[in-house]
C-alpha positions in Angstrom: -37.8 3.7 56.9 -34.9 5.9 55.2 -37.4 8.3 54.0 -38.6 8.8 57.7 -35.0 9.1 59.1 -34.1 11.4 56.5 -37.4 13.9 56.7 -38.8 13.6 53.4 -41.5 15.5 52.9 -43.6 16.2 49.4 -44.2 20.1 49.7 -47.0 22.1 48.0 -45.3 21.7 44.9 -44.9 18.1 44.6 -41.0 18.5 45.3 -39.4 16.0 47.7 -37.8 17.8 50.6 -35.3 16.0 52.7 -35.5 18.0 56.0 -33.3 15.9 58.4 -30.5 15.5 55.9 -27.2 18.1 55.0 -28.0 18.8 51.1 -24.9 21.2 51.5 -22.0 21.7 53.9 -23.7 24.8 55.0 -27.0 23.1 55.8 -27.8 24.1 59.3 -30.5 21.5 60.0 -29.6 18.1 58.6 -28.6 15.4 60.9 -27.7 13.1 58.4 -25.5 13.6 54.9 -24.7 11.0 52.1 -21.1 9.3 51.8 -18.5 11.2 49.8 -16.6 8.2 49.2 -17.3 7.0 45.5 -16.9 3.3 46.1 -19.9 3.3 48.7 -21.9 6.3 47.0 -22.0 3.4 43.9 -22.9 0.4 46.3 -25.7 2.7 47.9 -27.2 2.9 44.3 -27.0 -0.7 43.6 -28.5 -2.0 47.0 -31.3 0.7 47.0 -32.1 0.0 43.3 -32.9 -3.8 44.2 -35.2 -2.7 47.3 -37.4 -0.7 44.8 -37.1 -3.3 42.4 -38.0 -6.1 45.3 -41.1 -3.4 46.4 -42.1 -2.9 43.1 -41.4 -5.6 40.6 -43.7 -4.3 38.0 -42.4 -0.8 38.2 -43.4 2.5 40.2 -47.3 2.5 39.4 -48.6 5.6 37.6 -52.3 4.7 38.4 -52.2 5.7 42.0 -54.9 8.4 43.5 -52.8 11.3 44.4 -53.1 11.7 47.9 -53.0 8.6 49.1 -50.5 7.1 51.2 -49.2 4.7 48.0 -49.2 7.7 45.7 -47.0 9.6 48.2 -44.7 6.7 49.0 -44.1 6.2 45.0 -43.8 9.7 44.7 -41.0 9.8 47.7 -39.1 6.3 46.0 -39.2 8.3 42.3 -38.1 11.7 43.4 -35.2 10.1 45.7 -33.2 9.2 42.6 -32.4 12.9 42.2 -30.7 13.2 45.7 -28.8 9.9 45.1 -27.5 11.8 41.6 -26.3 14.6 43.9 -24.7 12.3 46.4 -23.1 10.8 43.5 -22.2 14.3 41.8 -20.6 15.5 45.4 -18.7 11.6 45.7 -16.9 12.1 42.2 -15.8 15.5 43.0 -14.6 14.4 46.6 -12.7 11.8 44.9 -10.8 13.9 42.5 -10.9 17.8 43.4 -7.7 18.5 41.6 -8.7 17.3 38.3 -9.6 20.1 35.3 -13.4 18.9 35.1 -15.9 16.0 35.8 -14.8 14.3 32.6 -11.6 14.0 34.0 -13.0 13.0 37.4 -14.5 10.0 35.5 -11.7 9.1 33.7 -9.6 8.9 37.1 -12.3 6.5 38.5 -12.0 4.3 35.8 -8.4 4.2 36.0 -8.5 3.0 39.3 -11.2 0.7 38.8 -11.1 -1.6 36.0 -13.6 -3.8 36.4 -16.4 -1.5 37.2 -15.9 1.4 34.6 -18.4 4.1 33.5 -18.8 3.5 29.7 -20.4 5.5 27.5 -24.2 5.3 26.9 -27.1 7.0 24.3 -28.1 10.0 25.2 -30.9 11.2 23.3 -32.9 12.1 26.3 -30.1 14.1 27.4 -30.3 16.9 24.6 -33.2 18.6 24.4 -34.0 21.6 22.5 -36.6 24.2 22.3 -38.4 25.6 19.3 -39.2 23.9 16.2 -37.5 20.5 14.6 -35.4 22.9 12.2 -33.9 24.8 15.6 -32.3 21.7 16.7 -29.2 22.3 14.6 -28.4 25.8 15.9 -29.1 24.7 19.4 -26.4 21.5 18.9 -24.0 23.8 17.4 -24.0 26.8 20.0 -24.3 24.2 23.2 -22.7 21.1 21.8 -23.4 17.5 22.3 -24.0 16.1 25.9 -22.2 12.7 27.2 -23.8 10.2 29.0 -21.9 7.7 31.5 -23.5 4.8 33.3 -22.0 2.6 35.7 -21.0 -1.3 34.6 -20.9 -4.6 36.4 -23.8 -5.1 38.6 -26.0 -2.6 36.3 -26.5 1.0 35.1 -27.5 2.5 38.1 -25.4 5.4 38.5 -25.8 8.0 35.8 -23.3 10.8 34.9 -24.2 13.5 32.1 -21.0 15.6 30.8 -21.3 18.6 28.7 -19.0 19.6 25.7 -16.4 21.2 28.3 -16.3 18.4 30.4 -18.4 19.6 33.4 -21.3 17.6 34.8 -25.5 18.3 33.7 -27.2 18.3 36.6 -30.5 20.0 38.1 -28.7 20.8 41.2 -26.6 23.0 39.5 -30.0 25.2 38.8 -31.7 24.5 42.3 -31.3 27.4 45.1 -31.1 25.8 48.5 -31.5 28.0 51.7 -29.6 27.5 54.9 -31.8 24.9 56.0 -31.2 22.5 52.8 -34.4 23.5 51.4 -34.7 23.7 47.9 -36.5 26.7 46.4 -39.4 24.4 44.1 -41.4 27.6 43.2 -42.7 26.6 39.9 -42.9 29.9 38.9 -39.4 30.6 39.5 -37.5 32.2 36.4 -34.6 30.2 35.2 -32.3 31.2 32.3 -32.1 28.9 29.4 -28.8 27.3 30.5 -30.6 26.5 34.0 -33.4 24.8 32.1 -30.7 22.7 30.6 -29.7 21.8 33.5 -33.0 20.9 34.6 -34.1 18.9 31.5 -30.9 17.4 30.6 -29.0 16.2 33.8 -28.0 12.9 35.1 -30.8 10.8 37.0 -30.0 7.2 38.9 -31.2 4.5 36.9 -33.5 1.7 39.5 -33.7 -0.7 36.6 -30.1 -2.5 35.9 -30.3 -2.1 32.0 -31.8 0.1 29.4 -31.9 -2.7 27.1 -34.8 -4.3 29.5 -36.9 -1.6 28.0 -40.3 -2.3 29.6 -38.6 -2.8 33.0 -36.6 0.5 32.5 -39.7 2.4 31.6 -41.7 1.2 34.2 -39.4 2.0 36.8 -37.7 5.3 35.8 -39.5 6.5 32.7 -42.8 6.3 32.7 -43.2 7.6 36.8 -41.6 11.0 35.5 -45.0 12.9 34.3 -46.8 11.5 37.4 -44.6 11.9 40.4 -42.1 14.9 39.1 -42.4 18.3 41.0 -44.1 20.9 39.3 -40.9 22.9 38.5 -39.2 19.9 36.5 -43.1 19.4 34.7 -43.2 23.6 33.7 -39.5 23.9 32.8 -39.4 20.1 30.8 -42.6 21.6 28.7 -41.0 23.8 26.9 -38.2 21.5 25.7 -38.4 18.5 23.1 -36.2 15.4 22.4 -34.6 15.0 19.2 -36.0 12.0 17.2 -33.8 8.7 16.2 -34.9 5.4 14.5 -34.8 4.1 11.0 -36.1 6.3 8.5 -35.6 9.3 10.3 -31.9 9.7 9.3 -33.1 12.8 7.1 -35.0 14.9 9.5 -33.4 17.8 11.1 -33.8 17.0 14.6 -32.2 13.4 14.1 -30.0 12.3 16.9 -27.5 9.3 16.0 -28.0 7.3 19.2 -25.2 4.9 18.1 -22.9 7.6 17.2 -23.5 9.6 20.8 -22.3 6.2 22.4 -19.2 5.7 20.4 -18.5 9.4 20.7 -18.8 9.4 24.4 -16.4 6.3 24.8 -14.1 8.2 22.4 -14.1 11.1 24.9 -12.9 8.8 27.8 -9.7 8.0 25.6 -9.2 11.2 24.1 -10.5 14.3 25.4 
């Protein structure tokens, strides 16, 4: 029902367009818009994720026939997460417009919500690089490490990724959106390296309640990416790689210390 009301339509490039939702303040077409109240935005993530878990108790199926009604519904559900990200980005900035950057906004939210604070999380998949393993160090030295923050309490549904300067990393920083709220989904559009980083490293709402329940998180959030992402994200993403982690790989030039990533993210909440 919600997809129909918001005018959900997967376009010719496999990109979910929301034709009846105001994506930007200048959107001349949409009749509906997401809340910019931070608490309501987070509650929506919790509630909608519960609905998705109920509809797909084993996760989003990745063996559906392309073009079928079930395939389209699964694709809509997968990509709707990205619109939920934009909702959260906008709500965070609306809540604390005078803050110096987005990390400061997260800190202000935490100070006002001691029982529902955002916490640091491992960010390996949000620190991709291009080239060979030996190139990872140069990329890291130039661009720094992104930190990841997830909501606590009822689950880790809401997610923010913050760069070394405290600004949100999000695919919505890279997209062109016209006056009617349509996203330019052309997979042949040229993106700068910095824009590509926004596309491949940005935040995404999680339908699973925990990353510790790996199979559930994978089936709901990770596995569907290769099946249901739009062409533009698949094309750009194919040029980027995630660093490695795990015991025995510490000496690899593209090793990523996940424990340190989580620890450093939490330290930034205290010290930055």
